[in-house]
N, C-alpha and C positions, 0 to 999 in steps of 0.2 A: 465578546459575551458579556451579556446582562446577566449580573448574579443578584440573589437574592437572600434575604435574613429569614430564616422561620424563628419565629417568636413566641415562646411560651411563658406565660404567667396566668397564675387563677386570681391574681390582683388586679381588678379591672381598672382602675385608677392606674396603677403603676404601668400597667401594661398598656395602657393609651400612651403614657408619657415617655415611655421606652420607644414606640412606635413612632411618635411624633419626632422625638428627638433622633432617630435614624433617618427619618425622609427627611429631614432639614438639613441633614448632611448628604444628602443624594443618594441614599440607598432605597432599593426596594424590599417592602418588610409584608410578609405574611403574619399576621398575630394570631394565635388560638389559646384559649382559656386552659386547656388542658392537653396532656402529653398523647392521648390517644388520636387526639384529631391531627396533632403534627405529625403523627407517626405515616397515617394515611396520605400524606403529601411526600414523605422522605424516600429516597431509595438510592442505589448506588450512581444512579446519572443525576441526582439533584447537584447542581451547580453551585450551591450556596453554602451558608453555614447554618448550625443551629444556637439559639441564646435561649435558655432556661432559669426559671427559678429552681432552686431545689427542693425546696416544701412543698410539696401541692398534694391535695388528695388523689386517689387512686396511684396514678404511674406518678412517682416522684420525679425529681430531675436526675438522680444518680441510676435508677432504672432506665431512664429514657437515654442517657450517654450507653449505658451498657447494649439496649437493642441498637442503637445507631452503630457502635463498634462491631456488633455480630456481622451486621450487613456491608459496611464499611468503614473500616478503620482508619481511613485517611480523611474523614468527614469531620471538620472542627466543630467541637462542640464547648461552648462558654456557659459556664454555670455563675448563676448572681446568688449570692448567699448572705445569710446574715450573719451578726457576730458570732454566734454558738456554733455555727457549721463550718467555721475556718478550718479547725482539724480534720473535719470530715473533707474539705474541699482541696486539702494538701495532698490527701492520699488518693483523691481522684485525680489529681493531676500527675501524680504518677502513675496512676493507671493508664494515662493516655487522655485526659480531657486537656482540650487546648489553653484555657484561661478560666480564672474564676475572677470576679467581681465581688467585693464585699461591699454591704450596704453601709452606710449611705454612701453614694458615689456621684462623683462630678458626671457631667454629659461628656466631656471629651474623653475621659477615660472609658465610656464605654464605646464612642465610636472609633477611636483609635484601636481599640481590641478587635473591633469587627473589622474595621479595615485590613488588619493584620492577617486576621483570620481568612479573609475572602482573598487576598493575595496569596496565600498558601494553596487555598483550594482551588484557584484559577491554574495555578502551577500543575496540580494534579491532576484535574481535569484535560489539560492540553497533554501533558506527557501521554497519558491514557490514550487519548486521539492518536497522536503520534504513533505509539506503540502499534494500535490496530492498524493503522495504514500503512506501517512499515511491513505487517506480518501481510496485509492483501497485496503489496508490492512484490512479495516472493523474490521469484527468481531474478527480478532485473535489477536488484538490490547490487550496488549502490546507486544505480541510475534511477533514483526515484525522486518523486516531485509532484505536486499535485497542480502546478503551472500549467496553462496552455501551451506554453513552448516544450515543456517536458512531455504532455500528453501525444502532441503531433511528433515529437523525436520516437518513443516509444512506436507509436500507430508505424510511422514512416521504417522503423528497423524492423517489425515485424513483416512488412509489407515484400520488402525487400530482401530478406534475409535467406530464404530458399532459393533464390536466383544466383546465378553464376556471376552477375555485375560487379565489375570493379568499383570500389567505393574510395573516396576522400574523405576524409574527417579532419575538420579545422575547430581549433578551441585551443584556449589559451594554455599554458603550463598548469596542470593539475586539475583540469576540467572532468577527464574521465575518459579520454579517447580510446586508452587500451579497453578500457570497459565496453564502449560501443563496440569494437571490434571482437572482444571476446563472445559477446551477446550475439553478433552476427552470426559467428561461426557457432556458437552452440544450439541457435535456433534454426540452423540450415541443416541441408540434409548431407553435410561434410562433417557433420560434429564429431562422426566415428575416425576421422583424420586427423591428421596433427596439425595443433595451431601453432606456429613458429612465428616467434616475436623476433624483430631486429630492430635497433635503437640505430639509426645511421649518423647519428651525432656521438655515439659511444666509441666508435673506434676508428681508428687510423687509415688514411686513404691505402698505405701500403695493403692493410689486411681485409678490407671490408669487401674486397672483391673475392678473395677466397673464401671468404664467410659465407658470402652469397652464392658463388657458382661452383665451389668444391676445388680442388686439384686432384690432380696425379703424382704419384712418386718422382722426384727430380722436377717437380715445374719450376721450382725456385731453391734458391740455397736454404735447406731446412728443412723442405718437404720430403719427409722422408718416407711416408705412406699416403695410401690414398686417403681423401678426404672427401664426405658427401656435404653438398652445401645446402646451405639453408632452404635455397629456392626447391633443391630438387627433394629434401628432406619434408617440405610442404605439401609435395604432390598428392593430391588427393584428398588435401585441408586446407587451410589457408595460411596464406603468408601476410604477416603484419609487419609495416614497414614505418616506426615512429621517426617523427623528425626526418622526414625525406628532403627537406629543404637543406639538410648537411650532406646529403649526398656529392659525393665529388663529381664534378663533370664528366669526366671518362667511364666513370660508374653508370651515370646517366644512360649513355649511349647503349651501353649492353642492357639496361633495363629496360629501356625502351623495346628493343628486340625483342626480350622475354614477353614483355604484354602483348606484342601484335603477332610473334610467331608460337608463343607456349614451349619454346624448347630453351635449352642451355648448350653451352660448350664449357667444360669446365677447363681450367688453367692446365697445359701442358697436354693437350690432347685435340685432336680436329674431329672428335666423334662428338655427333650433335644428340643430346637426349632429349625427348618430348616430357615435358610436364603436365599434370593437371591441379593448376593452382586458383585459387581466388585470391587477389590482391587487394587488401585493404591499406591505404597508406594515410599518414598521419601527419598534420604540420602546426605549427603553432604561428605560423604568419599566413596571409592572406595570397597564395600562390596566383590568383586571378589578377593580382595589383602589380603591375611592370615593375614599380618601384620597390616593392617587397621582394619580388620574385627573385631580382639581383640576377646570377648566373644558373638559375635553374631553368633548365630546358623548358621554352612554351610548348614544343611537341610533346613533350613528356608529361607537362600539366594536363594537356587538353586530351592525352590519351588516360589519364587517371581521373580525369573529371566528369565521367560518365554519370556516376551519382555524388552528389556532393552533400554532406551532412554538418552540419555546424551547432556545436554544443555551447550553449551561452555560459558566461560567466556568471558565478554565484551573485555578483553585485547586482545581476540584471534580473534574477528571480529570489529575491530575497524572503519571498514566502515557503520558499521549498528548505531554508537553512534549517528551521527547528527539526523538519522531519529528518532531514539528513544526520544532523548532530545526534537525534536521538539513538538513530540505528548505530551510528560510530560508538556514541557513549555504551550502549548495551554491549557491542562487540568488544569495547575495550575493556568493561569491567568482567566480562566472561574470560577473557585472554589473562587478566591479570588475578584473578578469583578474588573480585571484591564485588561488595554490593554496589548496585548502581546508585550512583549518587543522586539527591535531587538537585535539579536545575533553579539554582539561586536567580534572584531577578537582576543580581549584577552580571552573572554569564548570559542571562538572557539578554540585555540590554548591549552585552558586547557582541553575542552573535548577530544582534540586527542592526549594531551600528559600525560596525568594523567592514573595511571594503574587500577581504579574503581576497589579495593579490594572488596568493597561491591556490585558491578554488577548493576543490574538494579534498585535494591532498591535504592542504593547510588545516582545513577542518576538521579531518581525520586526526591529525596530530594534536590538534587543541583539544578534541574530544579525549584523546589518550591522558594529556595532561591534567583534563577535570577528574577522568577516573582514579587518576594517581592521587589526587588531592596537591599536586605542585605548580598549578597554575600561578598561583601568587596574586599579584595588583589586578591582573588583566589588561595591564597597561601595554602600548604601543609608543615606538618613537614619535615625539611631535615636532611641532615647529620650532620648540624649543632649542632642536639640535642645530638650526639654522639661524643665522642674525636676520631680523627682519630685513635689513638693506641687502641681502644677498640676492642676486639672479635667481631666475627659475632652474637654470641648468644646475648653479652651486647649490642649490637648496634639494635638488633631486639627488647629488650626488652625496651630499650630507645623509638625507634619508636612506639612501640605499647603505651608505657606510654603517648606520644605525641598526638596520635590520640585518644584515652579516655578524655584526658584534652580539645582538640578541640572539640570534641563532646558533652562535659559536656558544654563547653562555649556557644555552637552555641544553645542548648538547654535549657540554662539556668538553668542548673542544674534539669531538669525535667526526672527523672528516666526513666518513660515509654516512652518518645519521644527519650530519648537518646537510651534506648535498641532498640528501633525500627529501629533507623538510623544506628546503628552499626551491626544490625541483628544478635544478638546474645541472648542465654537463658537468664533470669535473673539470674539464680545461677550463671554462668559463668561471667555476668557483676560486680558482688559484689566480685567474688573470685578475678577479676582482679583488681579491687578497691584495695582490700586488700594486693596484691602482688606489686602493684606500690606506697602502701601507700598515695592513692590519697584519699582525703576527699571531698565527694559530696557536702558537705554542703558550701565550700568554693566557688562553681560555683552556688549556687542556689539563685534565685530571689526568695524572701521571699513568693511574692504571686504565686508561682507555686513547691513549696517544696513537697516534696512526702508526700500523705494523706495515711492515714490507707488504705491497701487494693488495691493500686494502683500499 
């Protein structure tokens, strides 16, 4: 974005000198002898700043500032003052003037003030554009983005949403796979039916079949009454199976039958029940790659792979990060009943330089911390955590350990919150703590220690 300076001064020689100083510093300058001419240029969409003398015939600098503030209080105005005007300028700064520069002044003083004001204006303009884009995105939030890959993904979703075709969604942890599944349901004629989600990696093998297919009383020890399974509950709507790569092999066989025949047999009965479902499955690995697929059945993969949607990680669509962050920051501020904080240059730099391994989920949590003002130094574990001579596996192990410790510190040892922030299953979390010899209790706030069943 090419910004400009609106310079106003009735002193011809001083105006020319200031214009030359700013242009030599690489800034674009439009100079005017009076405020009336400048006001014809200015509007809420003006991407630059105003530098004006205070004492001028007709409309003076203070009046110019007030008129600018009437239509855009976020447009920075810098006032150039004579010695006798300093008390007046101090009052003006309390009223919202960005800066005042007393005469005589060094060229660097003018340039530095102008650059700081231009940076503030750039952030204001960018935030406004992001807010407008978020409003236009509407119901597809937070699956928003202006990059071509996201435009194509939304177009594909709308194209296939009202069909009954089964869909496989591929994407890294936290990339928004459930958002895609929810949109497919909401945009389809099944929207009035149930959207039933099940994380296949979160349930033990002894429970998942009962959850999916349901059971009759006495089907197994503890089965005291009839239970309608997730598949039957989703009849007329959509069944979303997240982390399907973790589904046990025995359950995969039964799931293949469901996909082919659209019928189930609950545990403890031979009665076959028809179901009218659309299945959306999600995986964080490439099921098309035999090396990654492991013991996941090839025939089940091909049965699911009627349509595959791939969600790119944030690091491959960095231009969408500010837009997503603006949405999450606004939502977090509303949730915590706080004003939306301005996006500082440090936050903007972090947004565009961080690799975001946790993708959209990690970005959302970061926005919440910024909204609360507890983000701190914006630092991440660095190579200092691993000696230079360490092998790549050793360095990755140390880096993973630092991420776990940082997450525990941020969540004060709260297991549920830490698992959500990291976007990993509970069992994986505890396995990693054991492997890295990390004691969760060392990070726990005693009021937020894990409670039974939490």
